[in-house]
C-alpha positions in Angstrom: -14.3 -71.9 -79.6 -16.3 -69.3 -77.7 -15.5 -71.2 -74.5 -11.8 -70.6 -75.0 -12.3 -66.9 -75.8 -14.4 -66.5 -72.7 -11.7 -68.2 -70.6 -9.1 -65.8 -72.1 -11.4 -62.9 -71.4 -11.7 -63.7 -67.8 -7.9 -63.8 -67.5 -7.1 -60.8 -69.8 -10.2 -59.2 -71.4 -8.5 -57.6 -74.4 -7.1 -60.9 -75.4 -10.5 -62.4 -75.8 -11.7 -59.5 -77.8 -8.6 -59.6 -80.0 -9.3 -63.3 -80.8 -12.8 -62.4 -81.7 -12.5 -59.2 -83.8 -8.8 -58.5 -84.3 -7.2 -55.0 -83.9 -10.4 -53.1 -84.6 -12.2 -50.4 -82.6 -13.8 -52.9 -80.3 -10.3 -54.1 -79.2 -9.1 -50.6 -78.4 -12.3 -49.8 -76.6 -11.8 -52.9 -74.5 -8.2 -51.9 -73.7 -9.4 -48.5 -72.5 -12.2 -50.0 -70.4 -9.8 -52.5 -68.9 -7.3 -49.8 -68.0 -10.2 -47.9 -66.3 -11.2 -51.0 -64.4 -11.1 -54.7 -64.8 -14.9 -55.3 -64.5 -15.9 -52.9 -67.3 -13.4 -54.5 -69.6 -14.6 -58.0 -68.6 -18.3 -57.1 -69.2 -17.4 -55.5 -72.6 -15.3 -58.6 -73.6 -18.1 -61.0 -72.8 -20.6 -58.8 -74.6 -18.4 -58.7 -77.8 -17.8 -62.5 -77.7 -21.4 -63.5 -77.1 -22.9 -61.0 -79.6 -21.0 -62.3 -82.6 
């Protein structure tokens, strides 16, 4: 299942985080990071998915 989340994270980083943790603080942080730049959002999404 992590592979699917990682694929979604590459396409839309907040989607991968949402599938992992739901609408929590990590999701909103990822939305903010993605709005500031795609790469920070992507790195955070991969970190969240692989750390849980």
